[in-house]
N, CA, C and O atoms as a GROMACS GRO file, in nm:
protein
  488
    1MET      N    1   2.057  -2.316  -5.184
    1MET     CA    2   1.950  -2.342  -5.091
    1MET      C    3   1.878  -2.212  -5.058
    1MET      O    4   1.933  -2.102  -5.068
    2SER      N    5   1.752  -2.228  -5.018
    2SER     CA    6   1.674  -2.112  -4.978
    2SER      C    7   1.591  -2.148  -4.855
    2SER      O    8   1.567  -2.265  -4.826
    3LYS      N    9   1.548  -2.045  -4.784
    3LYS     CA   10   1.469  -2.063  -4.663
    3LYS      C   11   1.335  -1.991  -4.678
    3LYS      O   12   1.326  -1.886  -4.740
    4MET      N   13   1.234  -2.052  -4.619
    4MET     CA   14   1.100  -1.996  -4.620
    4MET      C   15   1.083  -1.898  -4.504
    4MET      O   16   1.131  -1.921  -4.393
    5ILE      N   17   1.015  -1.787  -4.533
    5ILE     CA   18   0.982  -1.688  -4.431
    5ILE      C   19   0.832  -1.667  -4.433
    5ILE      O   20   0.772  -1.654  -4.540
    6GLN      N   21   0.772  -1.664  -4.315
    6GLN     CA   22   0.632  -1.624  -4.300
    6GLN      C   23   0.627  -1.514  -4.197
    6GLN      O   24   0.668  -1.532  -4.082
    7ALA      N   25   0.576  -1.398  -4.239
    7ALA     CA   26   0.569  -1.282  -4.151
    7ALA      C   27   0.424  -1.237  -4.143
    7ALA      O   28   0.352  -1.236  -4.243
    8TYR      N   29   0.382  -1.200  -4.023
    8TYR     CA   30   0.244  -1.162  -3.998
    8TYR      C   31   0.236  -1.014  -3.960
    8TYR      O   32   0.324  -0.962  -3.892
    9PHE      N   33   0.129  -0.949  -4.006
    9PHE     CA   34   0.112  -0.805  -3.987
    9PHE      C   35  -0.031  -0.774  -3.943
    9PHE      O   36  -0.123  -0.852  -3.965
   10HIS      N   37  -0.046  -0.658  -3.881
   10HIS     CA   38  -0.179  -0.613  -3.839
   10HIS      C   39  -0.258  -0.556  -3.956
   10HIS      O   40  -0.379  -0.577  -3.964
   11THR      N   41  -0.192  -0.485  -4.048
   11THR     CA   42  -0.264  -0.420  -4.157
   11THR      C   43  -0.209  -0.462  -4.293
   11THR      O   44  -0.095  -0.507  -4.304
   12GLU      N   45  -0.291  -0.446  -4.394
   12GLU     CA   46  -0.249  -0.475  -4.530
   12GLU      C   47  -0.138  -0.380  -4.574
   12GLU      O   48  -0.046  -0.422  -4.645
   13ASN      N   49  -0.146  -0.254  -4.534
   13ASN     CA   50  -0.041  -0.158  -4.570
   13ASN      C   51   0.094  -0.200  -4.515
   13ASN      O   52   0.195  -0.191  -4.586
   14GLN      N   53   0.099  -0.246  -4.390
   14GLN     CA   54   0.226  -0.292  -4.334
   14GLN      C   55   0.282  -0.408  -4.414
   14GLN      O   56   0.402  -0.412  -4.443
   15ALA      N   57   0.197  -0.502  -4.450
   15ALA     CA   58   0.241  -0.620  -4.526
   15ALA      C   59   0.289  -0.580  -4.665
   15ALA      O   60   0.393  -0.629  -4.710
   16GLU      N   61   0.216  -0.494  -4.732
   16GLU     CA   62   0.255  -0.452  -4.868
   16GLU      C   63   0.384  -0.369  -4.866
   16GLU      O   64   0.468  -0.383  -4.955
   17ASP      N   65   0.400  -0.283  -4.765
   17ASP     CA   66   0.523  -0.205  -4.753
   17ASP      C   67   0.643  -0.298  -4.732
   17ASP      O   68   0.748  -0.278  -4.794
   18ALA      N   69   0.627  -0.397  -4.647
   18ALA     CA   70   0.735  -0.493  -4.622
   18ALA      C   71   0.766  -0.573  -4.748
   18ALA      O   72   0.881  -0.605  -4.774
   19LYS      N   73   0.664  -0.606  -4.824
   19LYS     CA   74   0.682  -0.680  -4.950
   19LYS      C   75   0.772  -0.602  -5.045
   19LYS      O   76   0.863  -0.658  -5.106
   20VAL      N   77   0.745  -0.473  -5.058
   20VAL     CA   78   0.826  -0.389  -5.147
   20VAL      C   79   0.971  -0.383  -5.097
   20VAL      O   80   1.064  -0.394  -5.177
   21LEU      N   81   0.990  -0.367  -4.966
   21LEU     CA   82   1.125  -0.361  -4.910
   21LEU      C   83   1.200  -0.492  -4.930
   21LEU      O   84   1.321  -0.492  -4.951
   22LEU      N   85   1.129  -0.604  -4.922
   22LEU     CA   86   1.190  -0.735  -4.934
   22LEU      C   87   1.238  -0.765  -5.076
   22LEU      O   88   1.320  -0.856  -5.095
   23LEU      N   89   1.190  -0.692  -5.174
   23LEU     CA   90   1.230  -0.714  -5.313
   23LEU      C   91   1.381  -0.701  -5.334
   23LEU      O   92   1.435  -0.759  -5.428
   24LYS      N   93   1.449  -0.626  -5.247
   24LYS     CA   94   1.594  -0.609  -5.263
   24LYS      C   95   1.670  -0.740  -5.245
   24LYS      O   96   1.785  -0.750  -5.286
   25TYR      N   97   1.606  -0.841  -5.185
   25TYR     CA   98   1.669  -0.973  -5.166
   25TYR      C   99   1.630  -1.073  -5.275
   25TYR      O  100   1.665  -1.191  -5.264
   26ASN      N  101   1.560  -1.029  -5.378
   26ASN     CA  102   1.517  -1.115  -5.489
   26ASN      C  103   1.452  -1.245  -5.440
   26ASN      O  104   1.499  -1.354  -5.472
   27PRO      N  105   1.344  -1.234  -5.362
   27PRO     CA  106   1.281  -1.354  -5.306
   27PRO      C  107   1.204  -1.432  -5.414
   27PRO      O  108   1.164  -1.377  -5.516
   28ASP      N  109   1.186  -1.560  -5.387
   28ASP     CA  110   1.101  -1.645  -5.470
   28ASP      C  111   0.963  -1.651  -5.405
   28ASP      O  112   0.951  -1.640  -5.283
   29LYS      N  113   0.861  -1.668  -5.485
   29LYS     CA  114   0.725  -1.690  -5.436
   29LYS      C  115   0.681  -1.587  -5.333
   29LYS      O  116   0.627  -1.623  -5.228
   30LEU      N  117   0.704  -1.462  -5.360
   30LEU     CA  118   0.668  -1.354  -5.268
   30LEU      C  119   0.520  -1.321  -5.284
   30LEU      O  120   0.475  -1.288  -5.394
   31GLU      N  121   0.445  -1.331  -5.174
   31GLU     CA  122   0.302  -1.300  -5.181
   31GLU      C  123   0.250  -1.253  -5.046
   31GLU      O  124   0.305  -1.286  -4.941
   32VAL      N  125   0.142  -1.176  -5.051
   32VAL     CA  126   0.074  -1.127  -4.932
   32VAL      C  127  -0.071  -1.173  -4.939
   32VAL      O  128  -0.133  -1.166  -5.045
   33GLY      N  129  -0.124  -1.220  -4.827
   33GLY     CA  130  -0.262  -1.264  -4.823
   33GLY      C  131  -0.329  -1.226  -4.692
   33GLY      O  132  -0.262  -1.198  -4.593
   34ARG      N  133  -0.462  -1.226  -4.694
   34ARG     CA  134  -0.540  -1.195  -4.574
   34ARG      C  135  -0.578  -1.325  -4.506
   34ARG      O  136  -0.615  -1.423  -4.571
   35LEU      N  137  -0.570  -1.325  -4.373
   35LEU     CA  138  -0.609  -1.440  -4.293
   35LEU      C  139  -0.749  -1.416  -4.240
   35LEU      O  140  -0.767  -1.330  -4.153
   36PRO      N  141  -0.850  -1.489  -4.288
   36PRO     CA  142  -0.988  -1.462  -4.248
   36PRO      C  143  -1.011  -1.471  -4.097
   36PRO      O  144  -1.094  -1.398  -4.043
   37GLU      N  145  -0.938  -1.559  -4.028
   37GLU     CA  146  -0.957  -1.576  -3.885
   37GLU      C  147  -0.838  -1.523  -3.804
   37GLU      O  148  -0.829  -1.548  -3.684
   38GLY      N  149  -0.749  -1.450  -3.869
   38GLY     CA  150  -0.630  -1.401  -3.799
   38GLY      C  151  -0.528  -1.512  -3.781
   38GLY      O  152  -0.547  -1.624  -3.828
   39TYR      N  153  -0.420  -1.479  -3.713
   39TYR     CA  154  -0.312  -1.574  -3.690
   39TYR      C  155  -0.360  -1.689  -3.603
   39TYR      O  156  -0.416  -1.667  -3.496
   40THR      N  157  -0.337  -1.812  -3.649
   40THR     CA  158  -0.377  -1.930  -3.573
   40THR      C  159  -0.261  -2.027  -3.559
   40THR      O  160  -0.282  -2.148  -3.546
   41GLY      N  161  -0.138  -1.975  -3.561
   41GLY     CA  162  -0.020  -2.060  -3.552
   41GLY      C  163   0.002  -2.115  -3.413
   41GLY      O  164  -0.085  -2.109  -3.326
   42ASN      N  165   0.122  -2.169  -3.393
   42ASN     CA  166   0.152  -2.236  -3.267
   42ASN      C  167   0.208  -2.144  -3.160
   42ASN      O  168   0.246  -2.190  -3.053
   43GLY      N  169   0.215  -2.014  -3.188
   43GLY     CA  170   0.258  -1.919  -3.085
   43GLY      C  171   0.407  -1.896  -3.078
   43GLY      O  172   0.452  -1.818  -2.994
   44ARG      N  173   0.486  -1.961  -3.163
   44ARG     CA  174   0.631  -1.938  -3.163
   44ARG      C  175   0.662  -1.824  -3.259
   44ARG      O  176   0.708  -1.846  -3.371
   45VAL      N  177   0.636  -1.702  -3.215
   45VAL     CA  178   0.647  -1.585  -3.300
   45VAL      C  179   0.755  -1.492  -3.247
   45VAL      O  180   0.760  -1.463  -3.127
   46LEU      N  181   0.842  -1.446  -3.336
   46LEU     CA  182   0.942  -1.345  -3.301
   46LEU      C  183   0.877  -1.209  -3.317
   46LEU      O  184   0.826  -1.177  -3.424
   47LEU      N  185   0.879  -1.130  -3.212
   47LEU     CA  186   0.814  -0.998  -3.214
   47LEU      C  187   0.894  -0.900  -3.299
   47LEU      O  188   1.014  -0.917  -3.320
   48PRO      N  189   0.826  -0.795  -3.348
   48PRO     CA  190   0.897  -0.692  -3.424
   48PRO      C  191   1.002  -0.622  -3.338
   48PRO      O  192   0.989  -0.616  -3.215
   49LEU      N  193   1.104  -0.571  -3.402
   49LEU     CA  194   1.205  -0.491  -3.334
   49LEU      C  195   1.161  -0.346  -3.339
   49LEU      O  196   1.100  -0.302  -3.436
   50VAL      N  197   1.192  -0.271  -3.234
   50VAL     CA  198   1.155  -0.131  -3.228
   50VAL      C  199   1.283  -0.048  -3.224
   50VAL      O  200   1.366  -0.068  -3.136
   51ASP      N  201   1.299   0.043  -3.320
   51ASP     CA  202   1.417   0.128  -3.322
   51ASP      C  203   1.424   0.212  -3.196
   51ASP      O  204   1.323   0.262  -3.148
   52GLY      N  205   1.544   0.226  -3.144
   52GLY     CA  206   1.565   0.310  -3.028
   52GLY      C  207   1.548   0.237  -2.896
   52GLY      O  208   1.577   0.294  -2.791
   53VAL      N  209   1.502   0.112  -2.898
   53VAL     CA  210   1.482   0.038  -2.774
   53VAL      C  211   1.604  -0.045  -2.740
   53VAL      O  212   1.642  -0.056  -2.623
   54GLY      N  213   1.666  -0.103  -2.840
   54GLY     CA  214   1.780  -0.191  -2.816
   54GLY      C  215   1.906  -0.114  -2.785
   54GLY      O  216   1.922   0.002  -2.824
   55THR      N  217   1.996  -0.181  -2.714
   55THR     CA  218   2.126  -0.121  -2.687
   55THR      C  219   2.234  -0.186  -2.771
   55THR      O  220   2.348  -0.140  -2.772
   56GLY      N  221   2.200  -0.292  -2.840
   56GLY     CA  222   2.295  -0.363  -2.925
   56GLY      C  223   2.232  -0.490  -2.976
   56GLY      O  224   2.130  -0.534  -2.923
   57THR      N  225   2.290  -0.549  -3.078
   57THR     CA  226   2.233  -0.672  -3.132
   57THR      C  227   2.342  -0.776  -3.151
   57THR      O  228   2.460  -0.744  -3.166
   58ALA      N  229   2.300  -0.901  -3.150
   58ALA     CA  230   2.388  -1.012  -3.180
   58ALA      C  231   2.303  -1.119  -3.245
   58ALA      O  232   2.184  -1.130  -3.216
   59VAL      N  233   2.362  -1.198  -3.334
   59VAL     CA  234   2.289  -1.302  -3.403
   59VAL      C  235   2.356  -1.435  -3.374
   59VAL      O  236   2.478  -1.449  -3.389
   60ASN      N  237   2.277  -1.533  -3.333
   60ASN     CA  238   2.327  -1.667  -3.310
   60ASN      C  239   2.342  -1.735  -3.445
   60ASN      O  240   2.242  -1.756  -3.513
   61PRO      N  241   2.465  -1.770  -3.486
   61PRO     CA  242   2.485  -1.828  -3.619
   61PRO      C  243   2.425  -1.967  -3.637
   61PRO      O  244   2.405  -2.010  -3.750
   62THR      N  245   2.396  -2.038  -3.528
   62THR     CA  246   2.342  -2.173  -3.542
   62THR      C  247   2.195  -2.175  -3.575
   62THR      O  248   2.148  -2.266  -3.643
   63ASN      N  249   2.119  -2.075  -3.526
   63ASN     CA  250   1.976  -2.077  -3.555
   63ASN      C  251   1.924  -1.950  -3.619
   63ASN      O  252   1.807  -1.942  -3.653
   64GLY      N  253   2.010  -1.849  -3.636
   64GLY     CA  254   1.970  -1.727  -3.704
   64GLY      C  255   1.879  -1.636  -3.626
   64GLY      O  256   1.819  -1.545  -3.683
   65VAL      N  257   1.867  -1.658  -3.496
   65VAL     CA  258   1.779  -1.575  -3.415
   65VAL      C  259   1.859  -1.459  -3.357
   65VAL      O  260   1.963  -1.479  -3.295
   66GLY      N  261   1.810  -1.339  -3.378
   66GLY     CA  262   1.877  -1.221  -3.326
   66GLY      C  263   1.839  -1.195  -3.182
   66GLY      O  264   1.727  -1.224  -3.140
   67VAL      N  265   1.932  -1.140  -3.106
   67VAL     CA  266   1.908  -1.103  -2.968
   67VAL      C  267   1.934  -0.954  -2.956
   67VAL      O  268   2.037  -0.904  -3.001
   68VAL      N  269   1.842  -0.884  -2.897
   68VAL     CA  270   1.856  -0.739  -2.884
   68VAL      C  271   1.867  -0.706  -2.737
   68VAL      O  272   1.788  -0.751  -2.654
   69GLY      N  273   1.969  -0.625  -2.704
   69GLY     CA  274   1.981  -0.576  -2.567
   69GLY      C  275   1.872  -0.473  -2.545
   69GLY      O  276   1.861  -0.378  -2.623
   70VAL      N  277   1.791  -0.487  -2.442
   70VAL     CA  278   1.678  -0.398  -2.421
   70VAL      C  279   1.702  -0.312  -2.298
   70VAL      O  280   1.751  -0.359  -2.195
   71MET      N  281   1.668  -0.185  -2.309
   71MET     CA  282   1.680  -0.093  -2.197
   71MET      C  283   1.577  -0.132  -2.091
   71MET      O  284   1.469  -0.179  -2.125
   72PRO      N  285   1.610  -0.114  -1.963
   72PRO     CA  286   1.514  -0.149  -1.858
   72PRO      C  287   1.388  -0.064  -1.867
   72PRO      O  288   1.391   0.052  -1.908
   73VAL      N  289   1.276  -0.124  -1.828
   73VAL     CA  290   1.148  -0.052  -1.829
   73VAL      C  291   1.092  -0.051  -1.688
   73VAL      O  292   1.131  -0.132  -1.603
   74VAL      N  293   1.001   0.040  -1.662
   74VAL     CA  294   0.936   0.047  -1.532
   74VAL      C  295   0.822  -0.055  -1.531
   74VAL      O  296   0.736  -0.052  -1.619
   75GLY      N  297   0.821  -0.142  -1.435
   75GLY     CA  298   0.717  -0.244  -1.427
   75GLY      C  299   0.751  -0.363  -1.515
   75GLY      O  300   0.833  -0.354  -1.607
   76ALA      N  301   0.687  -0.476  -1.487
   76ALA     CA  302   0.713  -0.598  -1.563
   76ALA      C  303   0.612  -0.610  -1.676
   76ALA      O  304   0.496  -0.572  -1.660
   77LEU      N  305   0.656  -0.662  -1.788
   77LEU     CA  306   0.569  -0.684  -1.904
   77LEU      C  307   0.536  -0.832  -1.909
   77LEU      O  308   0.627  -0.916  -1.913
   78ASP      N  309   0.411  -0.865  -1.908
   78ASP     CA  310   0.368  -1.004  -1.920
   78ASP      C  311   0.373  -1.040  -2.068
   78ASP      O  312   0.277  -1.018  -2.142
   79SER      N  313   0.487  -1.097  -2.111
   79SER     CA  314   0.507  -1.122  -2.254
   79SER      C  315   0.409  -1.225  -2.308
   79SER      O  316   0.368  -1.214  -2.424
   80GLN      N  317   0.369  -1.324  -2.229
   80GLN     CA  318   0.275  -1.424  -2.279
   80GLN      C  319   0.139  -1.360  -2.307
   80GLN      O  320   0.077  -1.389  -2.409
   81ARG      N  321   0.092  -1.273  -2.216
   81ARG     CA  322  -0.036  -1.206  -2.238
   81ARG      C  323  -0.026  -1.115  -2.359
   81ARG      O  324  -0.119  -1.109  -2.441
   82TYR      N  325   0.086  -1.042  -2.372
   82TYR     CA  326   0.105  -0.955  -2.487
   82TYR      C  327   0.099  -1.036  -2.616
   82TYR      O  328   0.032  -0.996  -2.711
   83LEU      N  329   0.168  -1.149  -2.620
   83LEU     CA  330   0.168  -1.232  -2.740
   83LEU      C  331   0.027  -1.276  -2.777
   83LEU      O  332  -0.013  -1.266  -2.893
   84GLU      N  333  -0.049  -1.324  -2.679
   84GLU     CA  334  -0.183  -1.374  -2.708
   84GLU      C  335  -0.273  -1.263  -2.760
   84GLU      O  336  -0.347  -1.284  -2.856
   85GLU      N  337  -0.269  -1.146  -2.698
   85GLU     CA  338  -0.352  -1.035  -2.744
   85GLU      C  339  -0.307  -0.984  -2.880
   85GLU      O  340  -0.389  -0.955  -2.966
   86ASP      N  341  -0.177  -0.973  -2.898
   86ASP     CA  342  -0.122  -0.920  -3.022
   86ASP      C  343  -0.146  -1.015  -3.138
   86ASP      O  344  -0.180  -0.970  -3.248
   87GLU      N  345  -0.129  -1.144  -3.116
   87GLU     CA  346  -0.147  -1.241  -3.223
   87GLU      C  347  -0.290  -1.245  -3.274
   87GLU      O  348  -0.313  -1.272  -3.392
   88ASP      N  349  -0.386  -1.218  -3.188
   88ASP     CA  350  -0.526  -1.220  -3.230
   88ASP      C  351  -0.554  -1.116  -3.339
   88ASP      O  352  -0.646  -1.134  -3.419
   89SER      N  353  -0.477  -1.009  -3.342
   89SER     CA  354  -0.505  -0.903  -3.438
   89SER      C  355  -0.414  -0.909  -3.562
   89SER      O  356  -0.416  -0.816  -3.643
   90LEU      N  357  -0.337  -1.015  -3.578
   90LEU     CA  358  -0.253  -1.030  -3.698
   90LEU      C  359  -0.340  -1.085  -3.810
   90LEU      O  360  -0.377  -1.202  -3.808
   91GLN      N  361  -0.371  -1.001  -3.908
   91GLN     CA  362  -0.467  -1.037  -4.012
   91GLN      C  363  -0.406  -1.063  -4.149
   91GLN      O  364  -0.475  -1.113  -4.238
   92TYR      N  365  -0.277  -1.029  -4.168
   92TYR     CA  366  -0.214  -1.042  -4.300
   92TYR      C  367  -0.085  -1.120  -4.289
   92TYR      O  368  -0.012  -1.108  -4.190
   93VAL      N  369  -0.057  -1.201  -4.390
   93VAL     CA  370   0.064  -1.282  -4.391
   93VAL      C  371   0.143  -1.255  -4.519
   93VAL      O  372   0.086  -1.244  -4.628
   94LEU      N  373   0.273  -1.245  -4.505
   94LEU     CA  374   0.365  -1.232  -4.618
   94LEU      C  375   0.447  -1.360  -4.619
   94LEU      O  376   0.504  -1.400  -4.517
   95SER      N  377   0.453  -1.426  -4.735
   95SER     CA  378   0.531  -1.548  -4.751
   95SER      C  379   0.635  -1.526  -4.859
   95SER      O  380   0.607  -1.463  -4.961
   96ALA      N  381   0.756  -1.577  -4.836
   96ALA     CA  382   0.863  -1.562  -4.935
   96ALA      C  383   0.969  -1.667  -4.908
   96ALA      O  384   0.980  -1.721  -4.798
   97LYS      N  385   1.048  -1.694  -5.012
   97LYS     CA  386   1.166  -1.777  -4.999
   97LYS      C  387   1.284  -1.689  -5.036
   97LYS      O  388   1.284  -1.624  -5.140
   98VAL      N  389   1.386  -1.688  -4.950
   98VAL     CA  390   1.507  -1.612  -4.977
   98VAL      C  391   1.627  -1.705  -4.967
   98VAL      O  392   1.620  -1.810  -4.903
   99SER      N  393   1.736  -1.666  -5.030
   99SER     CA  394   1.856  -1.748  -5.024
   99SER      C  395   1.909  -1.753  -4.881
   99SER      O  396   1.882  -1.664  -4.800
  100ASP      N  397   1.984  -1.858  -4.851
  100ASP     CA  398   2.042  -1.872  -4.717
  100ASP      C  399   2.127  -1.750  -4.682
  100ASP      O  400   2.126  -1.704  -4.568
  101ALA      N  401   2.200  -1.698  -4.779
  101ALA     CA  402   2.289  -1.584  -4.756
  101ALA      C  403   2.210  -1.458  -4.720
  101ALA      O  404   2.261  -1.373  -4.647
  102ASP      N  405   2.088  -1.444  -4.770
  102ASP     CA  406   2.006  -1.325  -4.746
  102ASP      C  407   1.908  -1.340  -4.630
  102ASP      O  408   1.842  -1.243  -4.593
  103TYR      N  409   1.898  -1.459  -4.573
  103TYR     CA  410   1.795  -1.488  -4.474
  103TYR      C  411   1.800  -1.394  -4.353
  103TYR      O  412   1.699  -1.334  -4.317
  104LEU      N  413   1.916  -1.380  -4.291
  104LEU     CA  414   1.925  -1.296  -4.170
  104LEU      C  415   1.894  -1.150  -4.200
  104LEU      O  416   1.828  -1.083  -4.121
  105GLY      N  417   1.940  -1.101  -4.315
  105GLY     CA  418   1.910  -0.964  -4.353
  105GLY      C  419   1.762  -0.944  -4.379
  105GLY      O  420   1.706  -0.841  -4.340
  106ALA      N  421   1.697  -1.042  -4.443
  106ALA     CA  422   1.554  -1.032  -4.471
  106ALA      C  423   1.473  -1.037  -4.342
  106ALA      O  424   1.377  -0.961  -4.326
  107VAL      N  425   1.510  -1.124  -4.249
  107VAL     CA  426   1.441  -1.134  -4.120
  107VAL      C  427   1.456  -1.003  -4.044
  107VAL      O  428   1.358  -0.953  -3.988
  108ASP      N  429   1.576  -0.947  -4.040
  108ASP     CA  430   1.598  -0.820  -3.971
  108ASP      C  431   1.515  -0.709  -4.034
  108ASP      O  432   1.452  -0.631  -3.963
  109LEU      N  433   1.515  -0.702  -4.166
  109LEU     CA  434   1.437  -0.600  -4.237
  109LEU      C  435   1.288  -0.611  -4.203
  109LEU      O  436   1.223  -0.510  -4.176
  110LEU      N  437   1.235  -0.732  -4.206
  110LEU     CA  438   1.093  -0.752  -4.176
  110LEU      C  439   1.060  -0.717  -4.031
  110LEU      O  440   0.959  -0.652  -4.005
  111ARG      N  441   1.143  -0.761  -3.938
  111ARG     CA  442   1.115  -0.733  -3.796
  111ARG      C  443   1.123  -0.584  -3.766
  111ARG      O  444   1.054  -0.536  -3.676
  112ARG      N  445   1.204  -0.512  -3.840
  112ARG     CA  446   1.213  -0.367  -3.820
  112ARG      C  447   1.098  -0.293  -3.889
  112ARG      O  448   1.086  -0.171  -3.878
  113ASN      N  449   1.013  -0.368  -3.960
  113ASN     CA  450   0.900  -0.308  -4.029
  113ASN      C  451   0.769  -0.376  -3.990
  113ASN      O  452   0.688  -0.412  -4.076
  114HIS      N  453   0.749  -0.392  -3.860
  114HIS     CA  454   0.624  -0.437  -3.799
  114HIS      C  455   0.592  -0.585  -3.815
  114HIS      O  456   0.480  -0.626  -3.784
  115ALA      N  457   0.684  -0.666  -3.862
  115ALA     CA  458   0.654  -0.808  -3.884
  115ALA      C  459   0.667  -0.889  -3.757
  115ALA      O  460   0.759  -0.869  -3.677
  116HIS      N  461   0.575  -0.981  -3.741
  116HIS     CA  462   0.582  -1.086  -3.640
  116HIS      C  463   0.618  -1.210  -3.720
  116HIS      O  464   0.537  -1.256  -3.801
  117LEU      N  465   0.736  -1.264  -3.700
  117LEU     CA  466   0.780  -1.379  -3.779
  117LEU      C  467   0.760  -1.509  -3.704
  117LEU      O  468   0.795  -1.523  -3.587
  118GLU      N  469   0.702  -1.605  -3.776
  118GLU     CA  470   0.683  -1.736  -3.716
  118GLU      C  471   0.813  -1.813  -3.730
  118GLU      O  472   0.873  -1.815  -3.837
  119LYS      N  473   0.857  -1.876  -3.621
  119LYS     CA  474   0.977  -1.959  -3.623
  119LYS      C  475   0.939  -2.091  -3.687
  119LYS      O  476   0.866  -2.172  -3.628
  120LEU      N  477   0.989  -2.114  -3.808
  120LEU     CA  478   0.955  -2.236  -3.882
  120LEU      C  479   1.059  -2.343  -3.857
  120LEU      O  480   1.179  -2.314  -3.852
  121ASP      N  481   1.014  -2.468  -3.841
  121ASP     CA  482   1.107  -2.581  -3.830
  121ASP      C  483   1.164  -2.609  -3.968
  121ASP      O  484   1.095  -2.598  -4.069
  122GLU      N  485   1.291  -2.644  -3.968
  122GLU     CA  486   1.356  -2.669  -4.097
  122GLU      C  487   1.395  -2.812  -4.111
  122GLU      O  488   1.451  -2.851  -4.214
   0.00000   0.00000   0.00000
């Protein structure tokens, strides 16, 4: 079995760099394309991970979603506003199919390399 991944990026360079890194998982149907109108999905996007921000990670085995312990910040971040503004500037999409065994590693690799991943229903 394999799972579909769709990752969104701000620049073509970010998408192409992630594509090269993803080759280590031998994906099927790996491609990068430009979105003429930007991201227009349903808003269920996993934000990129930032090195040095988390205090630890854990992965839920039932849904494959990683949880990162985040250091406290000064002031509150309006995550919904951030998502809406950030999603408007996502102009490139990377699509690939990876094996079930490689899925979590591929998602982690992409999120650590500027990817906004859409949570796809399976």
